Backbone as CSV, one residue per row, in Angstrom:
resi,resn,N_x,N_y,N_z,CA_x,CA_y,CA_z,C_x,C_y,C_z
1,MET,97.750,134.515,100.088,98.476,133.969,100.464,97.671,132.949,101.206
2,SER,97.090,133.007,102.091,95.732,131.084,102.105,94.925,130.326,100.780
3,VAL,95.180,131.124,100.536,94.736,130.114,98.932,96.093,129.787,98.184
4,PHE,97.243,130.795,98.504,98.455,129.635,97.911,98.783,127.713,99.095
5,LEU,98.388,129.065,100.090,98.467,127.489,101.515,98.395,126.473,101.293
6,LEU,96.476,126.607,101.663,95.877,125.915,101.072,96.328,124.793,100.416
7,GLY,97.300,125.288,98.500,96.771,124.755,97.496,98.328,123.442,97.930
8,LEU,99.129,123.855,98.471,100.642,124.541,98.751,100.002,122.411,99.454
9,VAL,99.852,122.281,100.667,99.506,121.752,101.708,98.253,120.958,101.114
10,ARG,97.632,120.779,100.495,96.847,120.111,99.635,97.697,118.929,98.943
11,LEU,98.664,119.322,98.131,100.058,119.028,97.472,100.241,118.553,98.096
12,LEU,100.614,118.488,99.080,101.568,117.604,99.952,101.522,116.127,101.109
13,THR,99.337,117.021,101.100,98.609,115.794,101.794,98.073,114.926,101.459
14,GLY,97.712,115.546,100.512,96.388,115.635,100.182,95.500,116.375,101.121
15,ALA,95.191,116.463,102.056,94.291,117.390,102.935,92.663,116.403,103.292
16,GLN,93.146,115.099,103.259,91.527,114.446,102.606,90.583,114.966,104.656
17,ALA,89.446,115.292,104.366,89.033,114.975,105.490,87.534,113.646,105.126
18,ARG,87.605,112.740,106.352,86.547,111.830,106.871,85.262,111.912,107.446
19,TRP,84.567,111.873,106.962,83.155,112.700,108.245,82.324,111.446,108.471
20,HIS,83.133,111.110,109.717,82.246,110.346,110.595,80.876,110.419,111.680
21,GLY,79.897,110.185,111.285,79.170,110.677,112.938,79.262,112.228,113.064
22,CYS,79.466,112.487,112.321,79.149,114.286,112.331,79.594,114.931,110.458
23,PRO,78.507,115.981,109.942,79.194,116.119,109.486,79.705,117.567,108.955
24,PRO,80.319,118.347,108.452,80.973,119.160,108.073,79.814,120.456,108.800
25,LYS,80.139,121.850,109.416,78.364,121.894,109.854,78.290,123.802,110.748
26,ALA,78.779,124.188,110.274,78.415,125.639,110.817,78.449,126.397,112.127
27,GLU,79.232,125.685,112.798,78.806,125.760,114.419,79.356,125.360,115.022
28,GLN,79.534,126.842,116.800,80.639,126.462,117.813,80.872,124.588,117.765
29,ARG,82.140,124.950,117.534,82.625,123.195,118.495,83.821,123.423,118.004
30,ILE,84.426,122.851,119.235,86.365,122.604,119.483,86.026,121.337,118.608
31,TYR,87.715,120.752,117.376,87.841,120.416,117.359,88.539,119.876,118.144
32,PHE,89.717,118.512,118.730,90.446,118.081,119.543,90.401,116.804,118.485
33,ALA,92.289,116.484,118.375,92.975,115.762,118.096,94.202,114.554,118.835
34,ASN,94.574,113.943,117.387,96.309,113.393,118.236,97.130,114.422,117.563
35,HIS,98.233,114.629,118.543,99.022,115.440,117.978,100.511,115.352,118.097
36,GLN,101.212,114.850,116.891,102.915,114.722,115.938,103.537,115.279,115.436
37,SER,102.808,116.146,114.988,103.883,117.109,114.497,103.184,119.034,114.815
38,HIS,104.296,120.136,113.713,104.014,121.394,113.979,103.248,121.591,112.873
39,ALA,102.832,120.244,111.556,102.016,120.696,110.636,100.467,120.155,111.173
40,ASP,100.443,119.679,112.277,98.929,119.031,112.956,97.967,120.352,112.257
41,LEU,98.488,121.822,113.022,97.122,122.372,112.638,96.897,123.032,111.351
42,VAL,98.140,122.668,110.544,97.435,123.068,109.021,96.814,122.164,108.156
43,LEU,97.331,120.874,108.806,96.407,119.894,108.108,94.634,120.122,108.515
44,ILE,94.244,120.331,109.097,93.460,120.252,109.781,92.576,121.579,109.805
45,TRP,93.568,122.446,109.762,92.756,123.139,108.719,92.844,123.698,107.517
46,ALA,93.514,122.983,106.722,92.657,122.131,104.899,92.513,121.584,104.655
47,ALA,91.683,120.636,105.861,90.604,119.669,105.612,89.834,120.288,105.701
48,LEU,89.739,121.616,106.276,88.190,121.812,106.497,87.527,122.861,105.035
49,PRO,85.850,122.302,105.696,85.847,123.265,104.034,85.723,124.585,105.276
50,GLN,85.773,125.796,103.319,85.596,126.572,103.910,85.399,128.011,104.759
51,GLU,83.890,127.579,104.090,82.982,127.863,105.145,83.452,128.507,107.011
52,LEU,83.674,126.211,106.891,84.246,126.168,108.346,85.161,126.863,109.272
53,ARG,86.261,126.394,108.316,87.486,127.644,107.740,87.356,128.851,108.233
54,SER,86.852,129.509,107.714,86.190,131.000,108.076,86.189,131.312,109.716
55,ILE,86.104,130.385,110.004,85.659,130.541,111.574,85.912,129.813,112.921
56,THR,86.576,128.480,112.331,88.317,128.260,113.383,89.794,128.982,113.314
57,ARG,89.688,128.646,114.214,91.208,128.995,114.882,91.771,127.868,115.720
58,PRO,92.810,127.437,114.640,93.904,126.844,115.736,93.769,127.495,117.092
59,ILE,94.839,125.838,118.186,95.647,127.129,119.374,97.127,126.523,118.743
60,ALA,98.232,127.275,118.968,98.970,127.641,118.516,100.591,127.491,120.051
61,ALA,101.010,127.185,119.988,101.777,127.810,121.210,103.099,128.442,120.893
62,LYS,102.254,129.201,122.066,102.687,130.792,121.565,104.599,130.716,121.395
63,ASP,105.482,129.448,122.606,107.040,130.551,122.466,107.339,129.599,120.788
64,TYR,107.272,128.881,120.426,107.166,128.212,119.126,106.480,128.922,117.658
65,TRP,105.353,129.249,117.663,104.218,130.034,116.372,105.251,131.529,116.138
66,THR,105.672,131.997,117.699,106.009,133.245,117.627,107.645,133.208,117.613
67,GLY,108.327,131.986,117.082,109.469,132.147,117.692,110.425,132.879,115.876
68,SER,109.550,133.004,115.021,110.874,134.138,114.055,109.164,134.689,113.786
69,ARG,109.159,135.944,112.545,108.409,137.136,111.905,107.531,135.824,111.301
70,PHE,108.270,135.127,110.362,107.613,134.484,109.700,106.796,133.652,110.039
71,LYS,106.823,133.372,111.113,105.659,131.895,111.616,105.019,132.503,112.657
72,ARG,104.888,133.981,112.279,104.088,135.128,113.867,103.178,135.305,112.667
73,TRP,104.289,135.482,111.185,102.890,136.508,110.146,102.251,135.412,109.647
74,ILE,102.382,133.963,109.752,101.678,132.836,108.888,100.517,132.822,110.228
75,THR,100.708,132.608,111.748,99.894,131.808,112.350,98.987,133.404,112.895
76,THR,99.388,134.105,112.927,98.207,135.736,112.563,97.599,135.453,111.546
77,GLU,98.225,135.569,110.580,97.577,136.454,109.540,96.787,135.716,108.321
78,VAL,97.105,134.157,108.307,97.096,133.096,106.942,95.732,131.907,108.538
79,PHE,96.312,131.539,109.250,95.832,130.895,109.975,94.448,131.179,111.718
80,ASN,94.841,133.015,111.849,94.518,133.336,112.657,94.506,133.067,114.076
81,ALA,95.306,132.192,113.872,95.712,131.332,115.679,95.556,132.632,116.926
82,VAL,95.390,131.467,117.754,95.284,131.110,119.535,96.423,130.646,120.097
83,TYR,97.135,132.117,120.094,98.170,131.587,120.870,98.095,131.591,122.647
84,VAL,99.046,130.882,123.053,98.612,129.869,124.003,100.206,128.842,125.228
85,GLU,100.081,130.103,126.023,101.598,129.948,126.955,101.498,128.102,127.374
86,ARG,102.869,127.189,127.048,102.706,126.342,127.384,103.122,126.604,128.644
87,GLU,103.580,127.174,129.802,103.744,127.557,130.940,102.791,127.843,131.686
88,ARG,102.804,127.768,132.534,101.428,128.973,133.531,102.904,129.870,133.796
89,LYS,102.443,131.544,134.313,102.490,132.319,134.469,102.395,133.187,135.572
90,GLY,102.548,133.475,137.118,102.430,133.592,137.457,100.456,132.375,138.278
91,GLU,99.750,134.289,137.858,98.402,133.624,137.864,97.413,133.816,137.641
92,GLU,98.220,133.763,135.940,97.277,133.891,134.344,97.059,133.287,134.260
93,ASP,95.979,132.489,134.166,94.704,131.124,133.088,95.773,131.459,132.172
94,PRO,96.468,130.265,132.211,96.411,129.845,130.725,95.745,129.370,129.034
95,LEU,94.586,129.017,129.623,92.996,129.043,129.513,92.230,130.953,128.680
96,GLN,92.784,131.767,129.161,92.203,131.920,128.452,91.861,133.044,127.204
97,PRO,93.065,132.576,127.029,92.591,133.316,125.240,91.828,131.790,124.214
98,LEU,91.736,130.757,125.194,90.648,130.124,124.820,89.601,130.506,124.631
99,ILE,89.060,131.483,126.169,87.976,131.371,126.724,87.331,133.469,125.774
100,ASN,88.120,133.892,125.621,88.264,134.644,125.207,87.861,134.220,123.230
101,ALA,88.326,133.134,122.730,88.051,132.987,121.825,86.795,132.239,121.189
102,LEU,85.996,131.708,122.262,84.994,130.588,122.502,83.849,132.236,122.727
103,GLU,83.902,132.569,123.917,82.521,133.589,123.893,81.936,134.738,122.611
104,SER,83.489,135.316,121.932,83.645,135.277,120.638,82.500,135.186,119.184
105,GLY,82.409,133.307,119.393,81.994,132.450,119.094,82.363,132.276,118.128
106,ASP,84.641,132.296,117.916,85.019,131.321,117.136,84.979,130.249,117.798
107,SER,85.451,128.672,116.685,85.734,127.179,116.767,86.415,126.707,116.927
108,LEU,87.749,126.242,117.374,88.762,125.864,117.555,89.561,124.862,117.283
109,ILE,90.661,124.188,116.947,91.443,123.394,116.565,92.188,122.745,118.177
110,LEU,92.288,121.977,118.710,92.773,121.404,119.637,93.476,120.502,120.057
111,PHE,94.813,120.555,120.597,95.294,119.691,121.086,95.647,119.214,122.414
112,PRO,94.918,118.451,123.042,94.554,117.962,124.462,96.058,117.512,124.812
113,GLU,97.035,117.144,123.848,98.011,115.937,125.188,98.362,117.674,125.653
114,GLY,98.228,118.823,124.874,99.738,119.937,124.944,100.837,119.861,124.528
115,THR,101.577,118.761,124.261,102.783,119.205,123.826,102.350,117.610,121.718
116,ARG,103.666,117.800,121.386,103.521,116.558,120.274,103.875,115.438,121.411
117,GLY,103.222,114.567,120.291,103.937,113.103,121.127,105.132,112.046,119.994
118,PHE,105.794,111.129,120.652,106.069,110.791,119.381,105.780,108.344,119.220
119,ALA,104.950,108.444,119.583,104.091,107.275,119.905,102.712,107.196,119.691
120,GLU,102.148,106.798,118.764,102.104,105.922,117.710,100.463,106.469,118.343
121,ASP,100.401,105.897,119.736,99.142,106.308,120.769,99.176,108.045,121.315
122,PRO,98.250,108.508,121.146,98.347,110.133,122.521,98.273,110.316,123.775
123,GLN,99.477,110.685,124.069,99.920,110.908,125.304,98.489,111.410,126.071
124,PRO,98.066,110.681,127.320,96.895,111.294,128.072,96.720,112.883,127.804
125,PHE,95.542,112.956,128.079,95.105,113.999,127.563,95.415,115.073,128.526
126,LYS,95.377,116.208,129.022,95.312,117.344,130.095,94.053,118.036,130.396
127,SER,94.032,119.117,131.381,92.146,119.319,132.378,91.844,120.446,130.827
128,GLY,92.762,120.740,129.879,92.203,122.049,129.524,90.759,121.922,128.254
129,ILE,90.854,120.734,128.461,89.348,120.022,127.350,87.983,120.243,127.722
130,TYR,88.194,119.461,129.560,87.504,119.005,130.356,87.006,120.852,131.415
131,ASN,87.912,121.218,130.613,87.909,123.037,131.667,86.778,123.870,130.888
132,LEU,87.395,123.159,129.747,85.894,124.272,128.533,84.966,124.041,127.984
133,ALA,85.070,122.476,128.170,83.358,122.357,128.174,83.009,121.899,128.943
134,LYS,82.958,122.045,130.615,82.436,122.102,131.589,82.003,123.519,131.986
135,ARG,82.581,124.771,130.669,82.926,126.340,130.726,82.156,126.932,129.746
136,PHE,81.192,125.970,128.417,81.188,125.727,127.680,80.144,124.967,126.618
137,PRO,79.241,124.278,128.023,78.225,122.959,128.064,77.448,122.723,126.225
138,ASP,77.623,124.387,125.417,76.448,124.210,124.805,77.641,124.495,122.905
139,VAL,78.903,124.274,123.645,79.783,124.099,122.590,79.709,122.665,121.880
140,VAL,80.252,122.173,120.497,80.088,120.464,120.051,81.596,119.920,120.506
141,LEU,81.870,118.840,121.031,83.514,118.738,121.157,83.026,117.512,120.306
142,VAL,84.287,117.844,118.437,84.351,117.010,117.840,85.757,116.337,117.721
143,PRO,85.463,115.072,117.962,87.461,113.889,118.178,87.980,113.621,116.530
144,ALA,88.632,114.129,116.677,89.229,113.350,115.279,91.055,112.784,115.123
145,TRP,90.901,111.977,114.094,92.196,111.114,114.686,93.192,112.211,112.760
146,ILE,94.356,111.949,113.295,94.991,113.031,112.002,95.985,111.567,111.433
147,HIS,96.200,111.348,110.444,96.745,110.182,109.327,97.980,110.862,109.038
148,ASN,99.010,110.239,109.793,100.640,109.813,108.328,101.453,111.844,108.389
149,VAL,100.317,112.686,109.111,101.249,113.786,108.787,102.698,113.881,109.584
150,GLN,102.724,113.100,110.484,104.113,113.138,110.949,105.398,113.064,109.896
151,ARG,104.326,111.970,109.229,105.632,111.198,107.775,105.791,112.594,106.871
152,VAL,104.575,113.953,106.857,105.262,114.560,106.305,106.212,115.335,106.159
153,MET,106.754,115.462,107.464,107.818,116.131,107.984,109.009,115.105,108.951
154,PRO,109.530,114.415,108.348,110.005,114.098,109.492,111.393,114.742,109.820
155,LYS,111.575,113.862,111.486,112.242,114.705,112.044,113.824,114.740,111.666
156,GLY,114.709,115.355,111.528,115.822,116.237,111.295,115.575,117.031,109.245
157,GLU,114.091,117.055,109.060,114.609,116.984,107.850,113.983,118.461,107.183
158,VAL,114.482,118.961,106.159,114.107,120.454,106.348,112.801,120.815,105.294
159,VAL,113.116,119.642,104.270,112.425,119.598,102.864,110.791,119.071,103.578
160,PRO,109.235,119.518,103.052,108.125,118.315,103.837,108.539,117.184,102.562
161,VAL,108.271,115.808,102.765,108.006,115.278,101.044,106.661,114.550,101.496
162,PRO,106.334,114.813,99.883,104.204,114.434,100.173,103.760,113.254,100.386
163,VAL,103.249,112.911,100.836,102.889,112.050,101.337,101.158,111.958,101.970
164,LEU,99.999,111.177,101.041,98.796,111.507,101.510,98.548,111.006,103.127
165,CYS,98.120,112.429,103.637,97.230,112.166,104.586,95.603,112.932,105.346
166,SER,95.299,112.024,105.652,93.101,112.071,106.218,93.543,112.894,108.195
167,VAL,92.578,113.318,107.842,92.088,113.994,108.582,90.282,112.899,108.987
168,THR,89.988,111.924,109.650,88.791,111.995,110.414,87.855,112.738,111.803
169,PHE,86.787,113.039,111.464,85.975,113.237,112.378,85.596,112.384,112.240
170,GLY,85.021,112.422,114.155,83.640,111.211,114.151,82.863,111.937,115.523
171,GLU,82.109,111.503,115.989,80.558,112.034,116.713,81.031,112.096,117.682
172,PRO,80.550,113.932,117.135,80.543,114.847,118.608,80.321,113.859,120.330
173,ILE,81.023,113.952,120.892,81.000,113.355,122.873,80.669,115.537,123.728
174,ARG,80.273,114.765,124.633,79.467,115.390,125.855,80.490,115.594,126.756
175,LEU,80.302,116.371,127.742,80.760,116.113,128.906,79.687,116.278,129.795
176,GLU,78.955,115.437,130.600,78.309,114.745,131.211,78.244,115.292,131.752
177,ALA,76.448,115.067,132.869,76.378,115.067,134.128,76.959,114.662,134.984
178,ASP,78.033,115.440,136.322,78.655,114.852,136.961,80.192,113.848,136.462
179,GLU,80.333,114.177,135.497,81.752,113.193,135.341,82.576,113.739,135.811
180,ASP,83.440,113.284,136.157,84.509,114.022,136.599,85.919,113.815,135.851
181,ARG,86.523,114.718,136.351,88.070,114.799,135.496,88.023,114.561,134.370
182,PRO,88.643,112.919,135.728,89.726,111.653,135.058,89.108,111.007,134.060
183,ALA,87.483,110.893,134.525,87.119,109.862,133.485,86.577,110.802,132.174
184,PHE,85.896,111.900,132.470,86.370,112.623,130.986,87.585,112.964,129.648
185,LEU,88.619,112.823,130.165,89.440,112.846,130.206,90.235,112.276,129.447
186,VAL,89.433,110.334,129.945,90.390,109.207,129.414,89.021,108.553,127.840
187,ARG,87.729,109.284,127.953,86.561,109.143,127.353,87.117,110.387,125.807
188,ALA,86.838,110.644,126.314,87.606,112.100,124.712,88.716,111.278,124.662
189,ARG,89.999,110.391,125.177,91.069,110.199,124.225,90.376,109.319,123.804
190,GLU,89.616,108.209,124.115,88.952,106.614,123.504,88.533,107.324,122.660
191,ALA,87.895,108.286,121.674,87.414,108.793,120.982,87.825,109.712,119.877
192,VAL,88.973,109.985,120.744,90.299,110.217,119.057,90.696,108.587,119.231
193,VAL,91.322,107.942,119.761,92.074,106.578,119.113,91.710,105.498,118.567
194,ALA,90.180,105.975,119.123,88.824,105.194,117.892,89.175,105.142,116.216
195,LEU,89.314,106.605,116.026,88.807,106.959,114.708,90.451,105.778,114.205
196,ARG,91.535,106.063,114.408,92.189,105.150,113.738,92.078,103.963,112.964
197,GLU,90.610,103.901,113.646,90.919,102.276,113.017,88.982,102.614,111.533
198,VAL,89.275,103.423,111.637,87.878,104.302,110.997,87.425,103.968,109.341
């Protein structure tokens, strides 16, 4: 199924990967990108080389991606996604599933906006990526910009439209010593936006 889906995604989108500032490498990473479509996680997954796909898990909103048997099956069996709750429930840490995945050595695909945006520029980043960077300083943080994916499945459409899409991966960033959360989140967002012009 993963081979079929990979072929379908590449047919519809091209799923081209552009590596600027870092080569594809089998090391533990957090790829963080702009978020404009439910297809974002699929596109990044398809753009990665096979050896990176096998060790990289996308983050998926639990309420949406478990809403039907098919969505649950594809995110579990094909993407090996990490489900997250969009709303905090009691004392439960919403980052715990991500922490568990990183502790087990997985790489992650993360959308720091937390929800899809509809403007060209990403929304302000939420604090999750800062908290993960602080807790896992050795995990490489790779910014990415997704081009054109919102045109593959326009709002209100049921059938995807073939459009050439690409993912540009940029130079890794890291949390600097004594860098506070607001400064890091602005810098991380700027690292993603800068790739739009590459």
